[in-house]
N, C-alpha and C positions, 0 to 999 in steps of 0.2 A: 461499537455498539452504543446506542443512545442510553443515557442514564435513566433508569426507571423513575427516579424522583423528578427529573426534568420533564419527562413525558407527562407526568401527573400535574406538575405545577405550571408547566408552560405548554399545555396541550394545544392551544390555539396557534402558537408560533410553530410548533412541530407540524401540525396539520397543514398550515399555509406553506411551510417549507417543502413538504412532500408534494403538495399541489404544484409547486415550482418544478418538481421532478416529474410532473405529469402523472402523478398517481391518481387513479380513478376513485370515485366514491366507494366502489366495492373494495378496492385495496385499502382505503383509509379506515375501513371498519376494524382493521387489525389493531388500531390504536385503542378503540373502546374495548376490544377483546383483551388487550394487554392490561388495561386498567381494571377490568372486571376480574381477570385472573389474579391480579395482584391483591384485589380485595379478598378473594378466596384464600390466597396464600396467608394473608394477615389473620383471617378468621381461623384457618387451620392451625397456624402457628400458636394462636391463643389457646386452642383446644389442647394442643400438645403441652404447652407450658402449664396449663391448669391441671392436666393429668399428672405431670411430673411434680407439681407443687403439692398436690393431694397425696401422692406417694411419699413424698418427703415428710409430710406431716404425720402420716400413718407410721412411717418408720420410727419417728421420734416417740410416738405413742406406744408402739410395740416395745421399744426399749424401756420405757417407763413401766409398762405392765410387767415385763419380765423381771425388772428390778424389784417390783412389789410382790413377786411370786404369783401373779395372776396369769399363769401359763395358758389356761383354757381361753381366756379372753384375748390373749396375745395371738393364739393360733387362729382365732376367728378373724382377727385383723389381718393376719398374714394371707388368708384366703382372699380377702378383699384386695390386698396389694397385688396378689398374683393375677387377679382378674383385671386390675387396672394396668398391669404391665402388658397384658395382651391387648387391651384397648389402646394403650400408648403406642404399641408397636404398629397397630393398624393405622392409627392417626399419623404416625411418623411416615409410614409408607405412602399415605395419601398426600402428605405435605411434600415429600420428595418428588412424587409424580407431578404435582402442581408446579413446583419449582422448575422441573425439567421442561415441562410444556411452556412455561413462561419464558425460559431462556431461549428455547427454540423459536418462539414468536419474536423475541427481541432481535434475534439474528437475522430475521427477514426484513427488518426495517433499515433502510440506508440512512446515511448521515443527513442532517438538516442543512441545506445550503445557507451560506452566509447571506445576509440581507443585500449585499452588493452583487450577488450572482444574478445575471439576467434570466428571464423566463425564456423557454424555448424547448423544442423537441428533438432537433437534429443538429448535426454539425453546421448546417447552413445558418442556424440561429446564433452561433457563437459571435461574440463581438471582437472586432479588431482593437486590441489594446494599444498596440504599437505597430504602425505600418512601415514597410520599407520605402524610404523616400529618396533613394539614390538610383543611378542607372543600373540596370540588370546586366549581367555578363553578356558580351557579344561574342558569339561562337563562330568558328569558321563554317563555311557553307557545307562542308562534309562532316559536320559534328554528328556524333552518334551517342546513344545512351550508354550507361556504365557497363551493362552486360556485354555490349560489343567491345568496349574498351578493354574489359577484362580478358577477352579472348585475344585481342590484338597484342596485348602486353603481358599475357600469361600471369594475371594478378590473382584471380581466384577461379575455382572450377566447380560448377554445380553438378556436372555429370559425374565427376569423381566423388562428390558428396553423396550422390544417389547410390553409387557403388558401395561406398563405405557404410552409409547409414540409411539415407532416404532423402526424399525431396525436402528442400528447405534447410539443408545443412552444408553450406559452402565450405570448400577447402581453400584457404588462402595460401599463396606461395610466392616466393621471390620477393620482389618489391612490394607486392600486395600485402604479404605477411609483415614485412618491415614497417609499412605504413600503418597497419593495424596496431602493431606494438607501440609505434611512435605516438599515435593518438592516445592510447591508454596511458602512457607515461606522462604525456603533456597534460591530460585532464587531471591525473592524480597530483602532479606537481602544483598545478594551479589551485586545486582544492586545499592542499596542505598549506600553501602560501596564504590562503584565505582563512586559515585557522582551524581547519578540519583535521581531526585525528584519523590517520589511515588505519583501516581495519582489513584483515584478510580472513573472511569468514568461510565456513563450510558451504558447499554448493548444494547440499541437501539439508532439509529441515524436517522436524517432526510435526505431528498434527497440531500440537499446542502452539507452535510458532506460526504455522500457516493460519490458524484461527485468530491468533493475537493481532495480526496486521490486516485481517479482513479477507484473506484469500479463501478461507473456508468459513461458512459453507457456500459462499457466493460464486467462487470461480473454480470448482473442482475440475470442470471440463477443460480448463485452459492449462492445467498443470500436468506434468508427467509424474505418475505415481508408481513408486517402487513398492508393489503390494506385499512382497514377502516380509520386508522390514517396516512397512507402513511409513515410508519416508517420501518426501516430495522434492523433485528437482526445483530449484528456486526460479521463479519467473523474473526476479529482480533482487538486487542486494538489499533492498529495503527490508525484506523479510527477516533474514538473520541479523542484520545490523540493528534494527529497531528492537528485536527481541532480546538483545543484550541486556536491556534494562527492564525486561519483564519481571514483575513481582518485586520491583525495587522502590525504595523511598529515598529520594535524592534531596540533599540539603539545598535550600533555595539559593544559597551563595554559590553553589556549583553549577547553576544554570547560566547560560545555555550549555547543553552538550552538543558538540558538532562532530560528526563522524563522516568519513568518506570510504568507499570501497569499490574496487574493481572486481567484477565477476562476470563469467558468462551467464547468460539468461536463457531459460528454456521455456517456450510457450507453444502449447498445442493449438494454436489458433487455426480455425477452419480456413482452408485454402480456397482460393477463387481464381478463375481464369481471367486473363486480361493484362494489359500493359501495366496497370496500376499496382499489380502484385508481382511483376517480373523482377528478376535479378535480386537485388538486396532490399527491394521495397517491402517484402514481407518474408521473413525466415523464421524457422523454429528455434534456432540457436544464434544468439548475437552477443557481442561484448558491450558492456556498459559500465561507466563510472557513476556511482550514485552518491548524492549528498543527503545526509539525514540530520535533523535537528530536534532536540527536546527542549522546549521553551516554557517559560512562565506564561500563563494565559494572557497577561497584560502586554506581552511583547511579541506574540506569535505572528501577528499580521505585519508588524515591522520586519520581522525575520523573513516572512514570505517574500517581501519586496527585495530584501537583501539577496535572497536566493535567486530571484528573477534577474537582478543586476549581475550576479556572478555568472549565470548562464549567458547573458547578453554579452559580457566581456569575452567569453570563450568564442562565441560566434564572430565577434569583431576581429579577434586575433587570428582567426582562420580566414578572414576576408570573405565570409559567406553571407549572401543576402538572406535576411530572415525577417519574420514578423512574429508578433506575440498575440495570441488569442485569449480572451477571457471566456471560459467555457460556460455555456448556458446550463440551466438546471437539468435538462434532459440528456445532456452529453457528458456529464461528470461521472467519475468513478463512484462506485457504491459507498466507499468510506470517506470521500472527500467533502469538505465544507466549502472549499474554493480552489479552483485549479486554473493555472495559466499554461497553455500549450505553446511551444516554440515550433515553428515550421521553417524549413530551409527551402530556398528556391532551387529547383532542379532544372537547369537551363536546357538540357537536351530533351527532357521530358515535358518541359513547359508546364510544370505543376509544382505545388507546394507539398513538401514531405514533412510529417511530424517527426521531430527528433528529441523532444523533451516535454515532460509534464512536471510542473512544480506545484505542489499541493500542500494545503494546510488541512489537517484532519481534526483539529481542535482536540476534544477529549474522546473522539470516537474509538481510536485505537487504544489510547491509554486506559480507557474503561475496561476493555477486554484484557489488556496486558497487566492491569493492576499497577500501572506506572504512576507513581505519585511523587510529590515534593512536600517538604516540610518547611513552613515559613519561620520567620524569626520568633513568632509567638508559639511555635510548636504545633500549629494547625496543619493538618495533612489534607492536601487537595490533589486532584488529578492534573497532570501536566498536559501540555499540548505537544503533538508530534507533527513534523513536517518532513517531506522529502522531495527530491527532484533528480531528474536525469541530467548529468553534467559531464559527459553526454552519452547518448546511445550511438554506437559506432556505425552500424550497418548503413543507415541512410545518410549519415555524415560522410562516409566514404563514397557513397553514390554521388552525392552533390559535389564533393571535392574533385572527383574524377571528371565529371561532366562539365563543371563550370570552368575548369582550368585546362581543358584540352586545347592544344594548338597543333598546327601541322607538323611540328617538330617533337611533340611529346606532351606529357601532362606536367604542368608546373606545380611544385609543392609550395604551400604557404610558408613564408619566412619563419613563422613561429615554430615550425616543425623541423627546420633544417638540422638543428643540433640533435634531434631525436632520430631522424631517418638516416642521416649520413649522406643523403643525396638531395639535390634541388629539383630534379626532374625525373620523371618516369619515361623511359624510352630513349 
């Protein structure tokens, strides 16, 4: 959530940033509405404060009158206080209503893109930050996509997933399950070596946690909601891990905080027909290792590039062709100020598959989370939050299977041998 004082003091920058997100003139009216409503809030707050101050003065006067034996005059003043209490109650209710309306309006405004974010409306407008400049994998003439390889080698089963749960919930088995577990452990080990503390969080969160990281009220339709207990299955480990520091004040000397977590991720994404969503290309449950950082504002963009470097090293160790995209304003997530997407080359499908997003949210999440740091002078400021997929497994598995298929089986990258216990599938 954008800071109200920033919207007021830097209105021009915020409006220009929202235009970069392709907000229309009609949508931009909400900024003036927020400022006008905040003016009402201030005016209403003054009325409440004035009423309370007058009651306090009368209370002192009543005490003096009673001590002087002027009971009748004191009773008259008490009637005035009673009337003021009713007025103060009405004013307070009005103030609460204004505050609630103001908060709801603030929730509708996405983060302001960083000045380096390019303009654009669709994924086609994203900029290639780093292109793949080496030869692409050469596959045998009878190469097939990963969903056919899965059947051939009994690696995962979508039909069984439908039987157990529904479409989009694959069941991994045999070497497929072992490969999945190997990748999870490999990604976690690499994150820990890079200085991230491993966290094993719950897979369900409450409404406050979902709101804190920006999933609510923007993405209700994408999350599985357990209505009886009002809990949400997590769409990513970002949600519980970042909320660990909700309502916390961190000493500046303890920054940065670096955390990593493996969790399954649950997303009610709308399905579509076609090869681009077949197999593991789009599923409702997938495994992912997440990296999360809490940073001093002066260091957050340096930290963002360190995270991009970390994910790049993972891709290189897996011998996977990849490219990095800098997302345009119209393709960024609601809470992000700047995002890099990683895409892996799927040789059998002849297309790029997104496998990671690495984002800086600046103070957008921390403002909701009330996540602050205290500097050496005792000043308290909002921290910056960042996160990234390191990595999302479903499409990584798809690319590994397709890119490494041979007539004699599927070769396993050397970095995974000690985790899988085998060098080849088949």
